[in-house]
N, C-alpha and C positions, 0 to 999 in steps of 0.2 A: 504494500500500500504506500501511498505518498507520505512524505515527511510531515510530521505534525507540529503545530506551533507550541510555543511555551504557554504557560498558564494564562487563563483569561485575565486574571488580576495579578498584581505584583506579589501579593501574599494572600493565600487562600484561607479564609476562615470557614471551616466545614462544620455545619451544625449536625453533630452526631445523633442521628435518630430524631432530629429536630432539637428544640431547646429542651432536651429530655431531663435536665436538672430542675426544670420548672413546670413541666407538664408531662403526663404519661407519654412515653416514647412512641414514635411511629404513628402519630395522629396528626390530622390536619391542623389542630390547635397548636401542637408542638412545633410544626413546621412554620406556621404563620408567625408565632412568637419569635422564632429564630430569625425570620426575615426582618421583623420589627427591631430586633436587637442588632442587626447589621451583618448577618451571615452572608457570605458570598455563595455558598452552596448549601442545600439541604440534602441529607443523606438517608435514603431508605434502604433497608435490607429487604431484598426481594425474594419471596417464595411464591409457589403457585397453588392455585385452587384446583379442585377436581376437574373443572371445566377450562383449565388452562389460562387463567387470568393471573397476572402478576399483582401481588398485594404486598404491603409492607408489614413485616413482623420480624422481630429479632431472631426467631427460630420458626420452623414449620410446626413445632410443638407449641401449643398456644395456651396451655393451662396457666402459665405464669403471667401472661400479658392480656388475658381476656376473662370474661365471666362464663366461659363455656361450661365449667363444672356446675354452674347454677341452672343450666338448661336441661331439664329431665328428658326432653325430646332427643338430646344428643348423647345420653348416657351410654348407649350401646356402641358409640363410636370410639370409646376409650380403648386403646390398644397399646401394644409394645412393638417398637420398630428399632432396627439397628441403622443409625445414620452415621456415615463416615466412621464406622467401627465402634460407635458408642450406642449401647442399648438404652433406649429411652421409652418411658411409659407416659401416655397422655393422649391428647387430642391433636391431630395433625391436619394442616390446611389442605393437604391433598385428598382428604376424605370428605371435604365440604365443597359445595358449589359456592360461587360468589354470593348468590342470593342468600344462602344459609349463613355464610360468614357475616353478611351485613346485618343479621339479627343479633349478633354478639356486640358487646361493648368492651372497650379497652379498660385496663386497670394498671396501676403503677407496678412496675416489676421489682423495684427496690424499696418497699414501704418502710423498712427499718432505717434506711438512710435518707429517704425522702418522704417523710410522713406528710408534709404539706401537700404533696402531689395526690395523696389518696382522696382529697376532697373532690377530685375530678373523676374518680372511678365511676364507671357506668354512663359517662356522658358522651363518649366519642366512638364513632365507627372505626372499623378497619379500612384504611384508604387503599385504593388501587393506584398503580403506578401512573396511569393516565390522569387520575385526579391530582396526584402530586405534581406532575408536570404542569397541569393547568393552573394549580395554585402558584407555582413558581413564576409562571408567566403573568398571571393577573396581579399578584402581589408585587412582582418586580415593576410592573407598569405603575402600580399605585405609589410605590416609594421612589420611582424614578431612576432605577438602576437595574442592571441585569442580575438576576438570581438564577444560579445553575442547579443542576441535580447531580448527585454523586452516588449512584446506585451500586449496591453490592449484590452480585449473583450468589445467593446463599445455597450451599450444598448442591452446586450445579451438576456434579457427576451423579449424585443420588437422584436428583430429579430427572436427569436424562435417562437413567436406568429404569425409571417407571413410566417412561413415555411422556414426560412433561419437561422438555428442555427449555432453558431460559432464552436461548439466542433468538429464535424467531419472534416471539412476542416482544422481547426487549427492543430489537431493531425496528420492528413494526411501530411500536410506540414512539420511538425517537424519530423515525421517518415521518410519522403523522404530525409530529410537533415541528418538523423542519430542523431537527437537532441531530440527525445522523450524519455528522460531518466533523472534520478535524477542528473547525473553528467554532463549533457549538459549545455552549456553556455546560459541558458534560464530561465527567470522568466515570468510567465503569471499572469496578474493582472486584477482585476475587482473591481468595487464599489458594485457589487451585491454579494450575498452569494451562492445561489443555484447552479450557474454555476461553482463556485470554488469547491464546494463539489462534483459535478458531475465529474469534471476534476480530483479531487483527487482520486476518485474511479476508474477512467479509465486510469490514467497515473501516472508515478513517477516524471513528470516534476515539478519544483518548482513553488509555487503559492504565490500570494501576495494579501492580503485583503487591498484594498484602503479604507480610511476613511477620513471624513472631519468634520469641526466644526458643520455644520448644516445638517439637513435632515437625511436621512437614506437610506438603500438599496432599490432600486426600486422594488425588488421582495419580500420584507418583509415590507409592509407598516405600520405594527404595531410596528416595531423596529426602533429606532433611532441609529445613530452612537454613541451618548452619552451613550446609553444603552450598547453598545458593548465595550466601552472604560473604563470600570471599571477594576480592577485587575482581577476579575473572568471572565469578558467578554473577556479580552485579552487572558487569558488562554484557553478559549473556541475556539478562533480563531486558536490557535495552534493545534487544533485537525484536521484541514483540510488545513492549510496554513503554509508556511515557513517564511513569513515575513509580516509586515504591511507597507503600504505606507501612512503615515498620512500627512494631510495638515500641513505645517511646524509650524503653530501657535499652534498646539496641542503638539508640543515638547517644543518650547519656545514661549510663547505668547508675544504680544506687550502690554506694560504697558500703563497706562494713560498718561505718558509723551511721548508716541510715540516711545519709544525705547524698545529693547529686554528686557524682564523681566527675572525672574528666571526660569530654566527648570521645567517642570512638572515631574510627576513620570512615564510617559508613557514609556520611554526608559528602565527604570529599570524593570517595569512590563513585558515588551516584552522580554527582555533578560532572565528574570527569567523563562518565559514560553518557551524559546528556539527559539524565533522569532527574525529575523533581523529587523532593522528599517531603511527604506529608505524614508525620507520625500520629499515632493514636495511643490513648485517648486522654485528654486533659479534662479533669473533673475537680470541682472545687471542694468537695467534702474531704475532711481529714483522712478518711479511710483510704483515699487514693493519692495522698500527697506524701512526699518525703518527710521524715520526722521533724526536721527543723523548720518546715513550712506549715506545720499544723498550728492551729489556733484554738484554744479551749481544750477541754478534756473529753469531749464526746466525738465519736467517729462521724456522726451526722452533721457536726458543725463545719462551717466553711473556713478554710485556711487561706494561705497566701498563694492562690492560683496564679496571680500575675507574676510572682517571683519565679515560679517554675516555668511558665511560658516564656518569660524574658530570657531565661538561661538557654532555652532551646532556640529561640530566635537568634541569640548571639552565636549559637553553634552553626547557624547557616541554613536552617530548614526553610522550606518554601511555602509552608502552610501547615495546618494542624486540624485535627478533629477535636471538638470540645462539646461536652454536654451543656455548657453554659457559654454559648457563643458571644453573648453581650460582654461577659467578663473577658473573653479572649480578645474582642475588639478593643476594649480599654487597655489591656496589657500590650497589644501591638502598638497603640498610640504612644505609649510611654517607653517603648523598647529602643535599644541601640542595635541597629542591624549592621552586620559586617559588610564591608565593601566587596562587591562581586565583580570580577573582571569580565 
């Protein structure tokens, strides 16, 4: 495919599942709030319904993010599946039509850390990818700036194995929006490799290889992410992707003292290969922050997220995922960014 341009914005604030620190994740309300807070992109995790519609849920197992367990008409749909090698019991989107999923309502996934969000339990539907794109466009027009989408194809190999592949409906939705292009405000991300290579062959839309400290791509059981994160491995990623989305500890690890250590070479390697670097996930609650950036004595209290974000910006990243995009925008405004040649 043709060469793809750099990021739409100089620095990308990606609203992780929307403003999920302030509203139940993957709801239109969370995405709208993220746009109001200044996010450049809203990020849906995409799974499929029984009738092949892309919808936004953290996982295809939905008991933790919806009220499905309170619907007696769906009690017999509870089952056990093995997804990417992990046995899970619950209710799965692929066993529901879109019409059936629309009868459910979202709930907060982390009530112990975000109790204020539970006041919104039961209020919001499960949105489709088409609805999320429409929201990005309409709200972008309202606020007077381009708002992009940053979808993750969740468990793509598993869904393909049951006859519900992501690629066709994903590209169809982007084409319908006029966004199946290299200069569209879109990044498509995956922890797997094969689907990104297939998308690279089929579309010019920008692609992101997600990586984490442990494990490896579900579709390449003999390969670990550690294998992929050598200097040569990062260069190989650049043959089919435009960015990497690393777990943030791969950019700046936590030292033995519980504080941020020195940055690794990952950003330098990625930039040398022509890749952008968008680490995940920046969250304000103490439970997710280094020890010296925590404030107060409870894990649900918010600490110094700006301090963490500004350390990563100084390390040269090109964007970031945050559950509190408004706080990320504020941190960016006060950050010192390294000169880039």
